[in-house]
C-alpha positions in Angstrom: -28.1 -89.3 119.9 -25.2 -90.7 121.0 -24.1 -94.6 120.2 -20.9 -96.3 121.4 -19.2 -99.0 119.5 -17.5 -102.2 120.2 -14.2 -100.5 121.0 -16.1 -98.1 123.2 -15.3 -95.7 121.1 -18.2 -92.5 122.2 -19.5 -91.2 118.3 -21.8 -88.5 118.9 -23.8 -88.6 115.5 -25.6 -91.9 113.5 -24.3 -90.4 110.5 -20.4 -90.6 111.8 -21.4 -94.4 112.6 -22.1 -94.2 108.8 -18.8 -92.1 107.6 -16.2 -94.3 110.3 -14.6 -97.0 108.4 -12.6 -99.9 110.2 -9.2 -99.3 110.8 -7.0 -100.2 108.6 -3.0 -100.1 109.6 -1.4 -99.7 106.3 -3.9 -96.6 105.6 -2.7 -94.8 109.0 0.8 -95.4 108.3 0.5 -93.4 104.8 -1.7 -90.5 106.7 1.2 -90.3 109.5 3.7 -87.4 108.5 7.1 -88.5 108.2 10.5 -87.5 110.6 12.4 -85.1 109.8 15.8 -86.2 108.9 18.4 -85.9 111.3 21.6 -84.3 110.6 24.6 -86.9 111.1 26.8 -84.2 112.3 28.1 -79.9 112.0 30.9 -81.2 109.6 28.0 -83.2 107.5 25.5 -80.0 107.6 28.5 -77.9 106.1 29.5 -80.5 103.4 25.7 -80.3 102.0 26.0 -76.5 102.4 29.2 -76.5 99.8 27.6 -79.0 97.6 24.6 -77.1 97.1 26.6 -73.9 96.6 28.7 -75.2 93.9 24.7 -75.8 92.1 24.3 -72.1 92.2 24.8 -70.4 88.9 26.9 -67.0 90.1 26.4 -63.9 88.0 29.8 -63.0 85.4 31.6 -59.8 86.2 30.0 -58.4 83.4 26.0 -58.9 84.6 26.9 -57.9 88.4 28.7 -54.5 86.8 25.6 -53.8 84.1 23.6 -54.6 87.1 25.2 -52.4 89.4 24.8 -49.3 87.1 21.2 -49.8 86.2 20.7 -49.7 90.4 22.5 -46.6 90.5 20.7 -45.0 86.9 17.0 -46.1 88.0 18.2 -44.4 91.8 19.2 -41.2 89.4 16.1 -41.3 87.8 13.8 -42.0 91.0 16.1 -39.0 92.6 15.1 -36.4 89.4 11.5 -37.9 89.8 10.7 -37.1 93.2 12.8 -34.1 93.3 10.5 -32.6 90.5 7.1 -33.7 92.7 8.5 -31.8 95.6 9.2 -28.7 93.9 5.6 -28.2 91.9 4.1 -29.6 95.3 5.9 -26.5 96.9 4.8 -24.1 94.6 2.1 -25.0 94.3 1.5 -24.5 98.6 3.2 -21.1 97.9 0.3 -20.0 95.1 -2.2 -21.0 97.5 -1.0 -19.1 100.2 0.2 -15.8 97.7 3.7 -16.0 98.7 4.6 -17.1 95.3 6.1 -14.6 93.0 
C-alpha cells in the first residue's frame, strides 16, 4: 500500500509512516558528518608534524642496543631450529628411500 504525505514524499509502507518523525533542523545538523579540517599551508602542516614528533618518547641508546642484540639472538636461534628441522626431515627422507647410512 502506498501513501503520499503532505510534502509529496512517497512512502512505500504504512509502517514507515508510523516510524517517520517530523523533520527537525537540529537533529538533521547533528547527524551530518563534520567536514574535515583544512590545512592553512604546507608550512603549517610541517609545524604540526614537528610538534607531534616532539611528543614521542624516543628509546634510549641502551634500549636500542639491547633490542638489536635480542633480535640477532632470536634470529640465530631460529636459524638453528630450522637447520635442525631440515636436517631431521632430510635424514627421514633418505631413510625412507633407503639411501641413509
